[in-house]
PAZAPA-4460 file (N, C-alpha, C; in steps of 0.05 Angstrom, whole numbers, plus 32768, in hexadecimal, padded with zeros to 4 digits):
% residues 151
    n_x    n_y    n_z   ca_x   ca_y   ca_z    c_x    c_y    c_z   seq   type   mol
   8621   833C   85A6   8639   8341   85BF   8654   833F   85B5     1      M     A
   8664   834A   85BF   8682   8342   85B5   8693   8331   85C6     2      T     A
   869C   831E   85B8   86AF   8306   85C8   86C3   8313   85D8     3      Q     A
   86C7   8305   85EC   86E4   830D   85FA   86FE   8308   85E8     4      P     A
   8710   8317   85EF   8726   8314   85D8   8733   82F8   85DD     5      S     A
   8737   82E4   85ED   873F   82CD   85EE   872F   82BE   85D9     6      Q     A
   871B   82BE   85D0   870A   82B0   85C1   8710   82B5   85A7     7      D     A
   871E   82C9   85A5   8724   82DA   8587   8745   82CF   857D     8      R     A
   874C   82BF   8590   876C   82BB   8585   876B   829A   8584     9      I     A
   8778   8291   8572   8777   8275   8571   8792   8271   856A    10      S     A
   87A2   825B   857A   87C1   8250   8577   87C6   8235   8580    11      T     A
   87DA   822E   856B   87E8   8216   856E   8802   820E   856F    12      A     A
   8810   8205   857F   882D   81FC   857A   8830   81E3   857C    13      T     A
   884B   81E4   856E   8858   81C2   8566   8873   81CA   8562    14      R     A
   8881   81AF   856A   889D   81B1   8566   88A2   81A4   854A    15      T     A
   88B0   81AE   853D   88B8   81A2   851F   88D5   81A0   851E    16      I     A
   88DC   8188   851A   88F3   817E   8514   8902   8187   84F8    17      A     A
   8910   81A2   84FB   8919   81B2   84E7   8925   81CB   84F5    18      A     A
   8936   81D4   84EA   8942   81EF   84F5   892C   8205   84ED    19      P     A
   8930   821A   84FB   891F   8230   84F4   8926   823A   84DD    20      A     A
   893A   8240   84D2   893E   824E   84B9   8930   823F   84A8    21      A     A
   892E   8225   84A1   8920   8213   848F   8906   8218   8493    22      T     A
   88F9   8215   84AA   88D7   821F   84AC   88D0   823E   84A3    23      I     A
   88E3   824F   84B1   88E0   826B   84A4   88E1   8270   848A    24      F     A
   88EC   8264   847D   88EA   826A   845E   88D5   8261   8453    25      E     A
   88C6   824B   8459   88B5   8244   8454   889B   8259   8458    26      L     A
   8899   8260   8470   8885   8276   8479   8881   8292   846A    27      I     A
   88A2   8296   846E   88AA   82B5   845E   88A6   82B5   8443    28      A     A
   889E   829D   8433   889E   829E   8414   8882   8294   8410    29      D     A
   8873   82AA   840D   885C   82A9   8405   8854   8292   83EF    30      P     A
   8864   8295   83DB   8857   8279   83C4   8858   825D   83CD    31      S     A
   886E   825A   83E6   886C   823F   83F6   8856   823A   8409    32      R     A
   8844   824F   840E   8833   824D   8426   8817   8236   8421    33      Q     A
   880E   8242   8400   87F5   822A   83FE   87FE   820A   8402    34      P     A
   8814   8205   8404   8822   81E5   8406   881D   81E0   8420    35      E     A
   881D   81EE   8430   881B   81E6   8450   87FE   81F2   845B    36      W     A
   87ED   8200   844C   87D8   820C   8458   87C6   81FA   8462    37      D     A
   87C1   81F6   847F   87AA   81E1   8483   8790   81F0   8490    38      G     A
   878B   820C   8488   8774   8217   848A   8764   8212   846D    39      N     A
   876F   8206   845D   8767   820B   843E   8757   8222   8433    40      D     A
   876C   8236   8436   8760   824D   842F   8775   825F   841B    41      N     A
   878D   8258   8416   87A0   8263   83FF   87A2   8251   83EA    42      L     A
   87A2   8262   83D4   87A5   824F   83C1   87BF   8256   83AD    43      A     A
   87CC   8273   83AC   87E7   8274   83A0   87EF   828F   83A7    44      Q     A
   880A   828F   83A1   880F   82AF   83A6   882C   82A8   8390    45      A     A
   882F   82BD   8380   8844   82C2   8374   8861   82C2   837A    46      A     A
   8877   82B1   8370   8890   82B2   837B   889A   82CB   8380    47      P     A
   88AD   82C9   8391   88BE   82EA   838F   88B1   82FB   83A2    48      G     A
   88A1   82F3   83B7   8898   8304   83C6   88A5   82FC   83E7    49      Q     A
   88B8   82F5   83EE   88C6   82EE   8403   88C5   8301   8415    50      R     A
   88BC   8300   842B   88B7   8312   843F   88D3   8319   844D    51      V     A
   88DD   8337   8452   88F2   833D   845A   88ED   8350   8474    52      H     A
   88D9   835A   8476   88D3   836E   848D   88BC   8378   8493    53      G     A
   88B1   8384   84A7   8899   8393   84AD   889A   83A9   8496    54      V     A
   887F   83AC   848E   8874   83BE   8477   8879   83B3   845C    55      G     A
   8884   8397   845A   8882   838A   8444   8860   837B   8440    56      D     A
   885D   837E   8427   8843   8375   841D   883F   8360   840A    57      V     A
   8834   8348   840E   8838   832D   83FA   881C   832E   83F5    58      F     A
   8817   8325   83D4   87F8   8326   83D3   87FA   8307   83CA    59      R     A
   87E2   82F8   83D4   87DC   82DE   83D4   87BE   82DB   83D0    60      M     A
   87BA   82C5   83BA   8796   82C2   83B2   8791   82AA   83C5    61      T     A
   877B   82AB   83D2   876E   8299   83E2   875E   8285   83D1    62      I     A
   8756   8270   83D7   8749   825E   83CC   872F   8264   83C2    63      T     A
   871F   827A   83CD   870A   8284   83B9   870D   8298   839C    64      K     A
   8729   8299   839C   8733   82A9   8382   8730   82C6   8385    65      G     A
   8736   82D1   83A1   8739   82E8   83A7   8756   82ED   83AC    66      L     A
   875D   8306   83A8   8779   8311   83AE   8779   831E   83CD    67      D     A
   878F   8318   83E0   8791   8324   83F7   87B1   832F   83F9    68      R     A
   87AD   834C   8402   87CC   8353   8403   87CE   8354   8429    69      D     A
   87E7   8346   842D   87EA   8339   8445   8805   8356   844F    70      N     A
   87FD   8360   8460   8811   837A   8471   881F   8370   8484    71      H     A
   8839   836C   847F   8849   8362   8495   8849   8379   84AF    72      V     A
   8843   8370   84C3   8844   837A   84D9   8857   8378   84EF    73      V     A
   8862   835E   84EC   8873   8352   8500   888B   8348   84EC    74      E     A
   88A5   834A   84F7   88B6   8338   84ED   88D1   833C   84FA    75      F     A
   88DB   831D   84FF   88F2   831B   8506   8900   8301   84F8    76      E     A
   8910   8307   84EA   8919   82F2   84D5   8925   82D6   84E6    77      E     A
   891C   82BF   84DC   891A   82AE   84E7   8909   82A0   84FE    78      G     A
   8900   82B7   850C   88F0   82B3   8522   88D5   82BD   8523    79      R     A
   88C9   82CD   8518   88B1   82D8   8517   88A4   82EB   8501    80      R     A
   8890   82E4   84F8   8880   82F2   84E3   8860   82F1   84E5    81      I     A
   8855   8309   84E2   883A   830D   84E6   8831   8322   84D0    82      A     A
   8819   831C   84C4   8812   832E   84B3   87F2   8331   84BA    83      W     A
   87E6   8348   84AA   87C7   834C   84AE   87BB   834C   848B    84      R     A
   87B0   833E   8485   87A4   833E   846D   8793   8355   846A    85      P     A
   878B   8359   844B   8779   836C   8447   876C   8367   8427    86      S     A
   875D   8372   841F   8752   836F   8401   8766   8389   83F5    87      E     A
   8770   8380   83DD   8782   8398   83D2   8778   83AF   83CF    88      P     A
   8788   83C2   83DD   877E   83DE   83D8   8767   83E4   83F1    89      G     A
   8760   83D3   8404   874A   83DA   841A   875B   83D6   8431    90      K     A
   874A   83E3   8447   8758   83DF   8462   8758   83C7   8467    91      P     A
   876D   83C4   847C   876D   83A8   8485   8756   83A9   84A0    92      Q     A
   874C   838A   849A   8736   8389   84AE   873A   8380   84CD    93      P     A
   8754   8381   84CE   8758   8379   84E6   8765   835E   84F5    94      G     A
   8763   834C   84E7   8769   8331   84ED   878D   8332   84E7    95      H     A
   879A   831C   84F9   87AF   8319   84FA   87BD   82FA   84F2    96      L     A
   87D0   82F5   84E7   87DE   82DB   84E5   87FA   82DF   84EE    97      W     A
   8802   82CA   8501   881E   82CB   850C   882B   82B1   850F    98      R     A
   8840   82B3   8509   8857   829E   850E   886E   82A1   851E    99      W     A
   8871   8293   8530   8883   8296   8547   8897   827B   8545   100      E     A
   88B4   8280   8543   88C6   8266   8540   88D4   826F   855A   101      L     A
   88DB   8254   8569   88F2   8250   8579   8901   823C   8578   102      R     A
   891A   8240   856B   892B   8227   8570   8931   821B   858B   103      P     A
   892D   8201   858A   8931   81F1   85A3   894F   81E5   859E   104      L     A
   8954   81DE   8585   8973   81DF   8588   8978   81DC   8567   105      D     A
   898B   81D0   855E   8997   81D8   8538   8980   81C8   8528   106      D     A
   8970   81B5   8533   895F   81A4   8523   8946   81A4   852F   107      T     A
   893D   81B5   853F   891F   81B4   8546   8916   81CF   8550   108      H     A
   88FE   81D7   8548   88F1   81F0   8553   88D6   81EE   8558   109      T     A
   88CD   81FF   856A   88B6   8202   8577   88A7   8214   8566   110      E     A
   8890   820D   8558   8882   8220   8547   8869   822B   8550   111      V     A
   8860   8242   8555   8845   824E   8560   883F   8258   8548   112      T     A
   881E   8251   8540   8814   8260   852A   87FC   826A   853A   113      H     A
   87F5   8283   8538   87DF   8293   8540   87D0   829D   852D   114      T     A
   87B1   82A1   852C   87A4   82B1   8520   8793   82C2   8538   115      Y     A
   8794   82D9   8533   878A   82EE   8549   8773   8301   853E   116      D     A
   8762   8301   853D   8746   830F   8531   873C   8324   854A   117      W     A
   8748   8326   8560   8744   8338   8577   8735   8356   8565   118      T     A
   8746   835C   8558   8741   837A   8549   872E   837B   8531   119      Q     A
   8729   835E   8529   8717   8363   8510   8700   8372   8510   120      L     A
   86FD   8380   84FF   86E3   8395   84FF   86CE   8390   84E9   121      H     A
   86D3   8378   84DF   86BE   8373   84C3   86AD   835A   84CD   122      D     A
   8695   8362   84D1   8687   834B   84DD   8681   8338   84CA   123      A     A
   8685   8343   84AF   867E   832D   8498   8698   8316   8499   124      A     A
   86AC   831C   84A5   86C5   8308   84AA   86C4   82FA   84C2   125      R     A
   86AD   82FF   84D3   86AF   82F1   84F0   86AB   82D4   84EC   126      E     A
   8699   82C8   84DF   8696   82AA   84DA   86B2   829F   84D1   127      E     A
   86B7   82AE   84BC   86D7   829F   84B6   86EC   829A   84CC   128      R     A
   86E9   82B1   84D9   86FE   82AF   84EA   86F7   82A2   8504   129      A     A
   86E1   8298   8508   86DD   8286   851B   86E4   8269   8511   130      R     A
   86DD   8260   84FA   86E7   8248   84F0   86FD   8245   84F1   131      W     A
   8713   825A   84F2   8733   8254   84F6   873C   8258   8510   132      T     A
   8734   8238   8514   873D   8228   852F   8759   8224   853A   133      T     A
   8760   821F   8550   8776   8215   8556   877C   81FE   8544   134      S     A
   8769   81E8   8544   876E   81D0   8535   8777   81D7   8516   135      E     A
   8765   81E8   8504   8772   81F1   84F0   878C   81F9   84ED   136      R     A
   8794   8207   8501   87B0   8214   8503   87C3   81FD   8509   137      L     A
   87BD   81EB   8513   87CF   81D1   8518   87D1   81C1   8500   138      A     A
   87BA   81C2   84F1   87BF   81B2   84D3   87D4   81C3   84C4   139      A     A
   87D6   81DE   84C4   87E8   81ED   84B7   8802   81E2   84C0   140      S     A
   880A   81E3   84DE   8821   81D9   84EC   8828   81BA   84E2   141      L     A
   8810   81AC   84E3   8821   818E   84D8   882B   8192   84BC   142      E     A
   881A   819C   84A5   8824   819E   848D   8840   81B1   8489   143      K     A
   8840   81C2   849A   8860   81D1   8495   8873   81C0   84A4   144      L     A
   886C   81AF   84B7   887C   819B   84C4   8886   818D   84AC   145      A     A
   8871   8181   849D   8879   816B   848C   888F   817E   8474   146      A     A
   8883   8194   846E   8893   819F   8457   88B0   81A2   8462   147      A     A
   88B3   81AD   847C   88CF   81B5   8481   88DC   819B   848E   148      S     A
   88D1   818B   8496   88E1   8174   849F   88E8   8167   8484   149      E     A
   88E4   816A   8471   88EC   815A   8456   88FB   816A   8445   150      S     A
   88FE   8185   844E   8910   819A   8438   892E   8196   8441   151      A     A
***
């Protein structure tokens, strides 16, 4: 039985005491993402893959040793970035990671992290998708805050 869409979206929001530009650089540079991944899924990414717009693709190695190509589908410099991962050379199975930043003032930013699997069409990935809860997203926000606030 198919779950309602709202059950297939996890989200977490927090205020980080850092400028939006500082936070966005950590998100838009895949080589930095493993430092603050609270989902324990990211192992490494080569430097030099900084995202600049929709259509960019960056490669990440996950903790299981497998590579994932991440196809950027939403982008607004300093404000929003979202991507859909896939195995290299294969179709995207339909899940999406999104980051949205809203500056509150010069030194504080509200950051929302969303995992959306409403379009996931690979039954083998559903268990892992269910595992990606709002609490795990909040763990990434916590680590991102620590990295941003010390930058």
